[in-house]
N, CA, C and O atoms as a GROMACS GRO file, in nm:
protein
  360
    1UNK      N    1  -2.645   8.563   1.827
    1UNK     CA    2  -2.701   8.655   1.906
    1UNK      C    3  -2.641   8.662   2.044
    1UNK      O    4  -2.620   8.560   2.110
    2UNK      N    5  -2.616   8.782   2.084
    2UNK     CA    6  -2.558   8.802   2.207
    2UNK      C    7  -2.650   8.822   2.321
    2UNK      O    8  -2.742   8.904   2.311
    3UNK      N    9  -2.633   8.754   2.426
    3UNK     CA   10  -2.725   8.757   2.536
    3UNK      C   11  -2.669   8.862   2.641
    3UNK      O   12  -2.563   8.838   2.697
    4UNK      N   13  -2.734   8.970   2.667
    4UNK     CA   14  -2.686   9.079   2.746
    4UNK      C   15  -2.743   9.062   2.893
    4UNK      O   16  -2.704   9.141   2.980
    5UNK      N   17  -2.837   8.960   2.925
    5UNK     CA   18  -2.859   8.940   3.052
    5UNK      C   19  -2.756   8.923   3.154
    5UNK      O   20  -2.653   8.860   3.127
    6UNK      N   21  -2.778   8.979   3.277
    6UNK     CA   22  -2.670   8.948   3.386
    6UNK      C   23  -2.717   8.826   3.449
    6UNK      O   24  -2.835   8.811   3.483
    7UNK      N   25  -2.618   8.733   3.468
    7UNK     CA   26  -2.638   8.598   3.522
    7UNK      C   27  -2.568   8.599   3.669
    7UNK      O   28  -2.449   8.624   3.683
    8UNK      N   29  -2.643   8.572   3.762
    8UNK     CA   30  -2.593   8.559   3.905
    8UNK      C   31  -2.532   8.412   3.913
    8UNK      O   32  -2.599   8.311   3.888
    9UNK      N   33  -2.411   8.411   3.946
    9UNK     CA   34  -2.343   8.289   3.978
    9UNK      C   35  -2.296   8.267   4.115
    9UNK      O   36  -2.200   8.327   4.162
   10UNK      N   37  -2.370   8.175   4.184
   10UNK     CA   38  -2.346   8.151   4.311
   10UNK      C   39  -2.312   7.994   4.326
   10UNK      O   40  -2.230   7.954   4.409
   11UNK      N   41  -2.379   7.910   4.242
   11UNK     CA   42  -2.374   7.776   4.242
   11UNK      C   43  -2.344   7.713   4.104
   11UNK      O   44  -2.361   7.781   4.003
   12UNK      N   45  -2.302   7.593   4.096
   12UNK     CA   46  -2.278   7.537   3.972
   12UNK      C   47  -2.389   7.537   3.883
   12UNK      O   48  -2.368   7.560   3.763
   13UNK      N   49  -2.507   7.513   3.925
   13UNK     CA   50  -2.629   7.516   3.841
   13UNK      C   51  -2.657   7.646   3.773
   13UNK      O   52  -2.723   7.653   3.669
   14UNK      N   53  -2.601   7.755   3.840
   14UNK     CA   54  -2.622   7.900   3.775
   14UNK      C   55  -2.534   7.918   3.661
   14UNK      O   56  -2.544   8.021   3.593
   15UNK      N   57  -2.439   7.819   3.630
   15UNK     CA   58  -2.351   7.839   3.501
   15UNK      C   59  -2.416   7.762   3.378
   15UNK      O   60  -2.357   7.746   3.271
   16UNK      N   61  -2.526   7.723   3.400
   16UNK     CA   62  -2.593   7.627   3.271
   16UNK      C   63  -2.618   7.724   3.151
   16UNK      O   64  -2.582   7.698   3.036
   17UNK      N   65  -2.684   7.836   3.188
   17UNK     CA   66  -2.710   7.930   3.077
   17UNK      C   67  -2.577   7.968   2.993
   17UNK      O   68  -2.565   7.965   2.870
   18UNK      N   69  -2.482   8.006   3.088
   18UNK     CA   70  -2.362   8.052   3.015
   18UNK      C   71  -2.294   7.924   2.939
   18UNK      O   72  -2.237   7.942   2.832
   19UNK      N   73  -2.302   7.806   2.992
   19UNK     CA   74  -2.241   7.690   2.923
   19UNK      C   75  -2.301   7.664   2.782
   19UNK      O   76  -2.232   7.629   2.686
   20UNK      N   77  -2.436   7.685   2.776
   20UNK     CA   78  -2.516   7.666   2.664
   20UNK      C   79  -2.503   7.766   2.557
   20UNK      O   80  -2.553   7.744   2.447
   21UNK      N   81  -2.432   7.883   2.584
   21UNK     CA   82  -2.427   7.994   2.487
   21UNK      C   83  -2.344   7.962   2.379
   21UNK      O   84  -2.249   7.885   2.395
   22UNK      N   85  -2.373   8.017   2.261
   22UNK     CA   86  -2.304   8.002   2.146
   22UNK      C   87  -2.167   8.099   2.135
   22UNK      O   88  -2.077   8.090   2.051
   23UNK      N   89  -2.179   8.191   2.242
   23UNK     CA   90  -2.060   8.296   2.248
   23UNK      C   91  -1.960   8.232   2.332
   23UNK      O   92  -1.991   8.202   2.448
   24UNK      N   93  -1.837   8.206   2.284
   24UNK     CA   94  -1.735   8.147   2.360
   24UNK      C   95  -1.692   8.220   2.483
   24UNK      O   96  -1.650   8.158   2.581
   25UNK      N   97  -1.701   8.363   2.479
   25UNK     CA   98  -1.679   8.429   2.602
   25UNK      C   99  -1.760   8.393   2.714
   25UNK      O  100  -1.714   8.377   2.827
   26UNK      N  101  -1.897   8.379   2.678
   26UNK     CA  102  -1.995   8.332   2.785
   26UNK      C  103  -1.953   8.193   2.834
   26UNK      O  104  -1.952   8.170   2.956
   27UNK      N  105  -1.919   8.100   2.747
   27UNK     CA  106  -1.867   7.964   2.792
   27UNK      C  107  -1.738   7.983   2.866
   27UNK      O  108  -1.718   7.913   2.965
   28UNK      N  109  -1.657   8.061   2.833
   28UNK     CA  110  -1.529   8.098   2.910
   28UNK      C  111  -1.575   8.123   3.057
   28UNK      O  112  -1.535   8.056   3.152
   29UNK      N  113  -1.672   8.235   3.064
   29UNK     CA  114  -1.708   8.267   3.203
   29UNK      C  115  -1.757   8.158   3.278
   29UNK      O  116  -1.722   8.140   3.394
   30UNK      N  117  -1.844   8.078   3.213
   30UNK     CA  118  -1.891   7.961   3.297
   30UNK      C  119  -1.781   7.860   3.351
   30UNK      O  120  -1.784   7.806   3.462
   31UNK      N  121  -1.688   7.843   3.259
   31UNK     CA  122  -1.568   7.754   3.295
   31UNK      C  123  -1.502   7.823   3.419
   31UNK      O  124  -1.483   7.753   3.519
   32UNK      N  125  -1.468   7.942   3.420
   32UNK     CA  126  -1.402   8.021   3.522
   32UNK      C  127  -1.497   8.013   3.656
   32UNK      O  128  -1.448   7.980   3.764
   33UNK      N  129  -1.620   8.042   3.643
   33UNK     CA  130  -1.697   8.047   3.761
   33UNK      C  131  -1.723   7.912   3.833
   33UNK      O  132  -1.745   7.898   3.953
   34UNK      N  133  -1.715   7.807   3.731
   34UNK     CA  134  -1.724   7.655   3.791
   34UNK      C  135  -1.601   7.624   3.868
   34UNK      O  136  -1.608   7.571   3.979
   35UNK      N  137  -1.499   7.654   3.815
   35UNK     CA  138  -1.365   7.619   3.883
   35UNK      C  139  -1.364   7.708   4.013
   35UNK      O  140  -1.330   7.650   4.116
   36UNK      N  141  -1.397   7.838   4.022
   36UNK     CA  142  -1.401   7.916   4.133
   36UNK      C  143  -1.490   7.861   4.230
   36UNK      O  144  -1.441   7.839   4.341
   37UNK      N  145  -1.612   7.833   4.211
   37UNK     CA  146  -1.704   7.770   4.287
   37UNK      C  147  -1.644   7.642   4.362
   37UNK      O  148  -1.654   7.626   4.484
   38UNK      N  149  -1.583   7.555   4.278
   38UNK     CA  150  -1.529   7.422   4.332
   38UNK      C  151  -1.416   7.450   4.434
   38UNK      O  152  -1.397   7.389   4.540
   39UNK      N  153  -1.336   7.564   4.379
   39UNK     CA  154  -1.211   7.593   4.456
   39UNK      C  155  -1.262   7.636   4.609
   39UNK      O  156  -1.212   7.593   4.713
   40UNK      N  157  -1.362   7.723   4.601
   40UNK     CA  158  -1.410   7.775   4.728
   40UNK      C  159  -1.473   7.660   4.820
   40UNK      O  160  -1.464   7.658   4.943
   41UNK      N  161  -1.529   7.577   4.751
   41UNK     CA  162  -1.586   7.456   4.842
   41UNK      C  163  -1.481   7.378   4.896
   41UNK      O  164  -1.486   7.341   5.014
   42UNK      N  165  -1.374   7.346   4.813
   42UNK     CA  166  -1.265   7.276   4.870
   42UNK      C  167  -1.190   7.348   4.972
   42UNK      O  168  -1.150   7.290   5.072
   43UNK      N  169  -1.167   7.482   4.949
   43UNK     CA  170  -1.106   7.565   5.054
   43UNK      C  171  -1.183   7.564   5.179
   43UNK      O  172  -1.123   7.556   5.287
   44UNK      N  173  -1.318   7.573   5.172
   44UNK     CA  174  -1.393   7.574   5.297
   44UNK      C  175  -1.374   7.434   5.372
   44UNK      O  176  -1.361   7.431   5.494
   45UNK      N  177  -1.373   7.322   5.295
   45UNK     CA  178  -1.354   7.199   5.354
   45UNK      C  179  -1.226   7.192   5.426
   45UNK      O  180  -1.219   7.148   5.540
   46UNK      N  181  -1.123   7.236   5.360
   46UNK     CA  182  -0.984   7.223   5.426
   46UNK      C  183  -0.980   7.316   5.538
   46UNK      O  184  -0.911   7.280   5.634
   47UNK      N  185  -1.042   7.429   5.548
   47UNK     CA  186  -1.049   7.511   5.664
   47UNK      C  187  -1.125   7.448   5.791
   47UNK      O  188  -1.088   7.459   5.908
   48UNK      N  189  -1.231   7.384   5.747
   48UNK     CA  190  -1.304   7.310   5.862
   48UNK      C  191  -1.212   7.187   5.904
   48UNK      O  192  -1.202   7.160   6.023
   49UNK      N  193  -1.149   7.115   5.811
   49UNK     CA  194  -1.064   7.010   5.854
   49UNK      C  195  -0.946   7.075   5.954
   49UNK      O  196  -0.912   7.016   6.056
   50UNK      N  197  -0.893   7.188   5.917
   50UNK     CA  198  -0.792   7.244   6.002
   50UNK      C  199  -0.842   7.277   6.136
   50UNK      O  200  -0.771   7.253   6.233
   51UNK      N  201  -0.962   7.331   6.150
   51UNK     CA  202  -1.017   7.379   6.281
   51UNK      C  203  -1.093   7.268   6.352
   51UNK      O  204  -1.147   7.286   6.461
   52UNK      N  205  -1.096   7.150   6.287
   52UNK     CA  206  -1.166   7.047   6.358
   52UNK      C  207  -1.311   7.045   6.352
   52UNK      O  208  -1.376   6.980   6.434
   53UNK      N  209  -1.369   7.116   6.256
   53UNK     CA  210  -1.526   7.110   6.255
   53UNK      C  211  -1.567   7.034   6.113
   53UNK      O  212  -1.678   7.061   6.067
   54UNK      N  213  -1.497   6.958   6.054
   54UNK     CA  214  -1.534   6.888   5.931
   54UNK      C  215  -1.628   6.769   5.989
   54UNK      O  216  -1.599   6.696   6.084
   55UNK      N  217  -1.737   6.766   5.917
   55UNK     CA  218  -1.845   6.658   5.951
   55UNK      C  219  -1.822   6.526   5.898
   55UNK      O  220  -1.909   6.439   5.908
   56UNK      N  221  -1.703   6.502   5.839
   56UNK     CA  222  -1.678   6.366   5.778
   56UNK      C  223  -1.538   6.350   5.787
   56UNK      O  224  -1.458   6.441   5.809
   57UNK      N  225  -1.511   6.218   5.767
   57UNK     CA  226  -1.366   6.180   5.756
   57UNK      C  227  -1.315   6.159   5.604
   57UNK      O  228  -1.350   6.061   5.539
   58UNK      N  229  -1.240   6.248   5.558
   58UNK     CA  230  -1.190   6.235   5.432
   58UNK      C  231  -1.121   6.111   5.401
   58UNK      O  232  -1.044   6.063   5.484
   59UNK      N  233  -1.142   6.053   5.286
   59UNK     CA  234  -1.072   5.924   5.244
   59UNK      C  235  -0.927   5.945   5.188
   59UNK      O  236  -0.845   5.853   5.187
   60UNK      N  237  -0.902   6.073   5.142
   60UNK     CA  238  -0.766   6.095   5.076
   60UNK      C  239  -0.686   6.153   5.194
   60UNK      O  240  -0.742   6.195   5.295
   61UNK      N  241  -0.557   6.154   5.179
   61UNK     CA  242  -0.483   6.223   5.274
   61UNK      C  243  -0.487   6.360   5.243
   61UNK      O  244  -0.515   6.396   5.128
   62UNK      N  245  -0.459   6.446   5.340
   62UNK     CA  246  -0.465   6.601   5.335
   62UNK      C  247  -0.371   6.647   5.215
   62UNK      O  248  -0.403   6.746   5.149
   63UNK      N  249  -0.255   6.575   5.187
   63UNK     CA  250  -0.168   6.629   5.096
   63UNK      C  251  -0.220   6.614   4.952
   63UNK      O  252  -0.179   6.686   4.862
   64UNK      N  253  -0.314   6.515   4.934
   64UNK     CA  254  -0.380   6.504   4.791
   64UNK      C  255  -0.473   6.628   4.783
   64UNK      O  256  -0.477   6.685   4.674
   65UNK      N  257  -0.542   6.674   4.876
   65UNK     CA  258  -0.639   6.787   4.859
   65UNK      C  259  -0.558   6.913   4.851
   65UNK      O  260  -0.600   7.007   4.784
   66UNK      N  261  -0.433   6.921   4.923
   66UNK     CA  262  -0.349   7.045   4.902
   66UNK      C  263  -0.308   7.049   4.763
   66UNK      O  264  -0.313   7.154   4.700
   67UNK      N  265  -0.265   6.927   4.706
   67UNK     CA  266  -0.213   6.938   4.577
   67UNK      C  267  -0.328   6.978   4.475
   67UNK      O  268  -0.298   7.056   4.384
   68UNK      N  269  -0.450   6.932   4.485
   68UNK     CA  270  -0.564   6.976   4.417
   68UNK      C  271  -0.588   7.115   4.419
   68UNK      O  272  -0.603   7.176   4.313
   69UNK      N  273  -0.593   7.180   4.544
   69UNK     CA  274  -0.638   7.322   4.558
   69UNK      C  275  -0.518   7.406   4.489
   69UNK      O  276  -0.546   7.505   4.421
   70UNK      N  277  -0.395   7.368   4.506
   70UNK     CA  278  -0.288   7.446   4.435
   70UNK      C  279  -0.320   7.438   4.286
   70UNK      O  280  -0.314   7.544   4.225
   71UNK      N  281  -0.349   7.338   4.223
   71UNK     CA  282  -0.368   7.316   4.078
   71UNK      C  283  -0.477   7.399   4.052
   71UNK      O  284  -0.463   7.484   3.965
   72UNK      N  285  -0.595   7.389   4.120
   72UNK     CA  286  -0.708   7.485   4.102
   72UNK      C  287  -0.668   7.627   4.103
   72UNK      O  288  -0.701   7.701   4.010
   73UNK      N  289  -0.599   7.670   4.205
   73UNK     CA  290  -0.558   7.812   4.208
   73UNK      C  291  -0.474   7.845   4.095
   73UNK      O  292  -0.492   7.956   4.045
   74UNK      N  293  -0.381   7.763   4.044
   74UNK     CA  294  -0.310   7.783   3.916
   74UNK      C  295  -0.393   7.797   3.797
   74UNK      O  296  -0.364   7.876   3.707
   75UNK      N  297  -0.495   7.721   3.794
   75UNK     CA  298  -0.586   7.710   3.678
   75UNK      C  299  -0.668   7.847   3.672
   75UNK      O  300  -0.681   7.911   3.568
   76UNK      N  301  -0.718   7.882   3.787
   76UNK     CA  302  -0.793   8.008   3.806
   76UNK      C  303  -0.698   8.128   3.759
   76UNK      O  304  -0.741   8.221   3.691
   77UNK      N  305  -0.578   8.118   3.798
   77UNK     CA  306  -0.483   8.231   3.768
   77UNK      C  307  -0.462   8.244   3.605
   77UNK      O  308  -0.454   8.351   3.544
   78UNK      N  309  -0.456   8.122   3.551
   78UNK     CA  310  -0.431   8.107   3.412
   78UNK      C  311  -0.563   8.163   3.334
   78UNK      O  312  -0.556   8.239   3.237
   79UNK      N  313  -0.674   8.119   3.385
   79UNK     CA  314  -0.805   8.174   3.318
   79UNK      C  315  -0.813   8.332   3.317
   79UNK      O  316  -0.849   8.402   3.223
   80UNK      N  317  -0.776   8.370   3.436
   80UNK     CA  318  -0.765   8.534   3.464
   80UNK      C  319  -0.680   8.596   3.370
   80UNK      O  320  -0.716   8.700   3.314
   81UNK      N  321  -0.554   8.535   3.343
   81UNK     CA  322  -0.470   8.588   3.238
   81UNK      C  323  -0.529   8.594   3.102
   81UNK      O  324  -0.526   8.694   3.030
   82UNK      N  325  -0.587   8.474   3.072
   82UNK     CA  326  -0.640   8.470   2.941
   82UNK      C  327  -0.765   8.562   2.916
   82UNK      O  328  -0.790   8.616   2.808
   83UNK      N  329  -0.844   8.573   3.036
   83UNK     CA  330  -0.960   8.664   3.024
   83UNK      C  331  -0.900   8.804   2.993
   83UNK      O  332  -0.951   8.870   2.903
   84UNK      N  333  -0.793   8.851   3.063
   84UNK     CA  334  -0.739   8.981   3.042
   84UNK      C  335  -0.706   9.001   2.897
   84UNK      O  336  -0.748   9.100   2.837
   85UNK      N  337  -0.629   8.907   2.838
   85UNK     CA  338  -0.583   8.907   2.708
   85UNK      C  339  -0.681   8.909   2.609
   85UNK      O  340  -0.672   8.988   2.515
   86UNK      N  341  -0.791   8.816   2.620
   86UNK     CA  342  -0.896   8.809   2.534
   86UNK      C  343  -1.018   8.908   2.554
   86UNK      O  344  -1.118   8.905   2.482
   87UNK      N  345  -1.002   8.985   2.647
   87UNK     CA  346  -1.106   9.086   2.664
   87UNK      C  347  -1.236   9.030   2.733
   87UNK      O  348  -1.347   9.072   2.701
   88UNK      N  349  -1.216   8.938   2.823
   88UNK     CA  350  -1.344   8.867   2.878
   88UNK      C  351  -1.364   8.926   3.020
   88UNK      O  352  -1.277   8.912   3.106
   89UNK      N  353  -1.469   8.988   3.042
   89UNK     CA  354  -1.501   9.050   3.179
   89UNK      C  355  -1.548   8.933   3.264
   89UNK      O  356  -1.647   8.869   3.229
   90UNK      N  357  -1.480   8.904   3.375
   90UNK     CA  358  -1.526   8.801   3.471
   90UNK      C  359  -1.593   8.860   3.584
   90UNK      O  360  -1.637   8.788   3.673
   0.00000   0.00000   0.00000
């Protein structure tokens, strides 16, 4: 059964319905939204670090976070390519 409801996705918890779907395209969307949400949070943390407004001291060196955000950006790009090929509207 296809679920035609529009799902608002602003936080990780908003992806639960999509993750539980029997439709792989809905689960694909959840995966994409989850990595985008995490990417944006990390990007915001790095921006705060850069402008001196970060409210905690990170335990990892900045290079580790930069490596992670690059990998996440590449992952997002690969999911977008797959979505285009597979006809998944993100």
